[in-house]
C-alpha positions as CSV (number, residue, x, y, z in Angstrom):
1,X,-8.7,24.7,-16.2
2,X,-11.9,22.7,-16.7
3,X,-15.1,24.7,-16.2
4,X,-17.1,23.7,-13.2
5,X,-20.3,24.2,-15.1
6,X,-22.5,21.1,-15.9
7,X,-21.4,21.2,-19.5
8,X,-17.8,21.2,-18.5
9,X,-18.1,18.6,-16.0
10,X,-19.9,16.4,-18.7
11,X,-16.8,17.0,-21.1
12,X,-14.7,15.9,-18.2
13,X,-16.8,12.7,-17.6
14,X,-16.7,12.0,-21.5
15,X,-12.9,12.6,-21.7
16,X,-12.0,10.4,-18.6
17,X,-14.8,8.1,-17.9
18,X,-16.7,7.5,-14.7
19,X,-14.3,5.0,-13.3
20,X,-11.3,7.4,-13.3
21,X,-13.5,10.3,-11.9
22,X,-14.8,8.1,-9.1
23,X,-11.7,6.7,-7.9
24,X,-9.9,10.3,-7.8
25,X,-12.9,11.4,-5.8
26,X,-12.7,8.6,-3.5
27,X,-8.9,9.2,-3.1
28,X,-9.7,12.9,-2.4
29,X,-12.3,12.0,0.2
30,X,-10.0,9.3,1.8
31,X,-7.0,11.8,2.1
32,X,-9.4,14.0,4.1
33,X,-10.1,11.1,6.2
34,X,-13.9,11.4,5.9
35,X,-16.6,9.0,5.7
36,X,-19.0,8.4,2.7
37,X,-21.8,9.4,4.9
38,X,-20.1,12.8,6.0
39,X,-19.4,13.8,2.3
40,X,-23.0,12.5,1.1
41,X,-24.8,14.7,4.0
42,X,-22.5,17.8,3.1
43,X,-23.2,17.4,-0.7
44,X,-26.9,16.7,-0.2
45,X,-26.8,13.3,-1.8
46,X,-27.8,9.9,-0.5
47,X,-24.9,7.6,0.7
48,X,-25.9,5.2,-2.0
49,X,-25.3,7.9,-4.7
50,X,-22.0,8.5,-3.4
51,X,-21.0,4.8,-3.2
52,X,-22.2,4.5,-7.0
53,X,-20.2,7.3,-8.1
54,X,-16.9,6.2,-6.3
55,X,-17.5,2.6,-7.7
56,X,-17.3,4.1,-11.2
57,X,-21.1,3.9,-12.1
58,X,-22.2,6.8,-14.5
59,X,-23.1,10.0,-12.8
60,X,-24.9,13.2,-13.6
61,X,-22.7,16.1,-13.8
62,X,-24.5,17.9,-11.1
63,X,-23.8,15.0,-8.7
64,X,-19.8,15.2,-9.5
65,X,-20.0,19.0,-8.9
66,X,-21.6,18.7,-5.4
67,X,-19.2,16.1,-4.4
68,X,-16.3,18.3,-5.5
69,X,-18.0,21.2,-3.6
70,X,-18.2,19.0,-0.6
71,X,-14.5,18.0,-0.7
72,X,-13.5,21.7,-1.5
73,X,-12.0,20.3,-4.7
74,X,-12.1,22.2,-8.0
75,X,-13.4,20.1,-10.8
76,X,-10.4,21.0,-12.9
77,X,-8.1,19.1,-10.3
78,X,-9.7,15.9,-11.2
79,X,-8.3,16.2,-14.8
80,X,-4.6,16.2,-13.6
81,X,-3.4,12.8,-12.6
82,X,-0.3,14.4,-11.4
83,X,-2.0,16.7,-9.3
84,X,-1.0,16.7,-5.6
85,X,-2.4,13.3,-3.8
86,X,-3.7,12.2,-7.2
87,X,-0.7,11.0,-8.8
88,X,-1.4,7.4,-10.1
89,X,2.0,5.8,-9.6
90,X,4.7,6.1,-6.8
91,X,8.4,5.0,-7.6
92,X,10.9,3.5,-5.3
93,X,14.6,3.6,-6.5
94,X,17.4,1.7,-4.8
95,X,18.8,4.9,-3.5
96,X,15.7,5.0,-1.4
97,X,16.4,1.5,0.3
98,X,16.6,1.8,4.0
99,X,16.6,-1.3,6.2
100,X,15.4,-1.9,9.7
101,X,15.2,-5.2,11.9
102,X,11.5,-6.4,11.8
103,X,12.1,-8.0,15.1
104,X,13.3,-4.7,16.7
105,X,10.1,-2.9,18.0
106,X,12.3,0.2,18.5
107,X,12.3,0.2,14.7
108,X,16.0,1.7,14.3
109,X,17.9,1.7,11.0
110,X,20.6,-1.0,10.5
111,X,23.7,0.8,10.3
112,X,22.5,4.2,9.7
113,X,19.7,6.0,7.9
114,X,21.4,7.9,5.2
115,X,22.0,5.6,2.5
116,X,21.2,1.8,1.3
117,X,23.0,-1.1,2.8
118,X,25.2,-3.6,0.6
119,X,24.6,-7.4,1.1
120,X,27.8,-7.6,3.2
121,X,26.7,-4.7,5.4
122,X,23.2,-6.5,5.9
123,X,25.2,-9.6,6.8
124,X,27.2,-7.7,9.2
125,X,24.0,-6.2,10.9
126,X,22.8,-9.7,11.3
127,X,26.1,-10.9,13.0
128,X,25.8,-7.8,15.4
129,X,22.2,-9.0,16.3
130,X,19.7,-8.2,13.8
131,X,17.6,-11.3,12.8
132,X,15.2,-10.0,10.3
133,X,16.5,-7.3,7.9
134,X,13.6,-5.5,6.1
135,X,13.6,-3.0,3.4
136,X,10.4,-0.9,3.6
137,X,9.6,0.0,0.0
138,X,8.8,3.7,-0.2
139,X,6.1,3.9,-2.8
140,X,2.7,4.1,-1.3
141,X,0.2,5.8,-3.1
142,X,-1.5,8.8,-1.3
143,X,-4.5,7.2,0.5
144,X,-3.4,3.8,-0.7
145,X,-3.3,0.8,1.7
146,X,-0.7,-1.5,0.0
147,X,2.5,-1.9,2.3
148,X,5.4,-3.6,0.4
149,X,8.5,-4.9,1.7
150,X,11.6,-7.0,1.0
151,X,12.5,-9.3,4.1
152,X,15.9,-10.9,4.2
153,X,15.4,-14.1,6.4
154,X,18.2,-15.2,8.5
155,X,16.4,-16.4,11.4
156,X,12.9,-17.1,12.3
157,X,10.8,-14.0,13.0
158,X,8.5,-13.5,15.9
159,X,4.9,-14.2,15.7
160,X,2.9,-11.2,14.5
161,X,-0.8,-10.5,14.0
162,X,-2.5,-7.4,12.3
163,X,-5.8,-6.6,10.5
164,X,-5.9,-7.3,6.7
165,X,-4.3,-9.6,4.4
166,X,-0.6,-10.5,3.4
167,X,1.0,-11.9,0.1
168,X,4.6,-13.3,0.5
169,X,6.6,-14.4,-2.5
170,X,10.2,-16.2,-2.2
171,X,12.3,-14.1,-4.4
172,X,15.4,-16.2,-3.6
173,X,16.1,-19.3,-1.3
174,X,13.7,-21.5,0.6
175,X,11.4,-20.3,3.4
176,X,8.6,-21.6,5.9
177,X,5.6,-19.4,6.5
178,X,3.6,-20.3,9.6
179,X,0.1,-19.1,9.8
180,X,-2.3,-20.1,12.6
181,X,-0.1,-22.9,13.7
182,X,0.4,-24.6,10.3
183,X,3.9,-24.4,8.5
184,X,4.1,-24.0,4.5
185,X,7.3,-24.6,2.9
186,X,8.0,-22.4,-0.1
187,X,10.7,-22.6,-2.7
188,X,12.0,-20.0,-4.8
189,X,9.3,-18.6,-7.3
190,X,6.3,-19.8,-4.9
191,X,4.0,-17.6,-2.9
192,X,1.3,-17.8,-0.1
193,X,-1.5,-15.2,0.7
194,X,-3.1,-15.5,4.1
195,X,-5.4,-13.3,6.5
196,X,-2.8,-11.5,8.5
197,X,-4.9,-11.3,11.7
198,X,-3.9,-14.8,12.2
199,X,-0.7,-15.2,14.1
200,X,2.1,-15.7,11.6
201,X,5.7,-15.7,11.3
202,X,8.7,-16.4,8.7
203,X,11.4,-18.9,8.9
204,X,14.4,-20.0,6.8
205,X,14.2,-23.1,5.2
206,X,17.5,-23.4,3.1
207,X,21.0,-24.7,4.3
208,X,22.4,-23.1,7.5
209,X,23.7,-19.6,6.8
210,X,21.7,-19.1,3.5
211,X,19.1,-16.5,3.9
212,X,15.8,-16.4,2.2
213,X,14.7,-13.2,0.4
214,X,10.9,-12.4,0.4
215,X,8.7,-9.9,-1.1
216,X,5.8,-9.2,1.4
217,X,2.9,-7.1,0.2
218,X,0.3,-6.1,3.0
219,X,-3.1,-4.5,2.8
220,X,-4.0,-3.4,6.2
221,X,-7.6,-2.9,7.5
């Protein structure tokens, strides 16, 4: 385990670099739902110092040590990217697929919650009343804000508004994206990014009965 002495911390900084150390400290703080101001006060540092460390600027070993102490984090945990909460990746497999209807405020699973659904089963769900099957991709990073999903667009969605921004890419078919009252038509392979606080919705634009398949990536907040 990495020593928490200044010399040990310096070795860690030299090995990983300030950017990686800063981001791992930031993620640890966000997992604890603590503000920069709060952590800075507990560490006896200025808010500006904490901002600079998290932004990847070179820091003194003593500063990193004080931040780790304020976060209740042993310095050695910063060295392990697979450490709980620090994993740099999250993978979603087909077996993880679970489909819901985006227009159903109750959020119930389509045709059960124990397995993925085949295309024919998703079509069956649509004929049974679901209008916008969506697969929430379960690979969020701990403390991350990216919310990806796959939308299978059979009918217009309801107008929605939420803080943040959204990227939509048409995987197959043709779709219309309405944002703040303006409609944008997208063909397969085209995309749009918009501030999602503006009222928006998704509409199919292909031949009748042909759904569009969209990749939506939200960053809320």
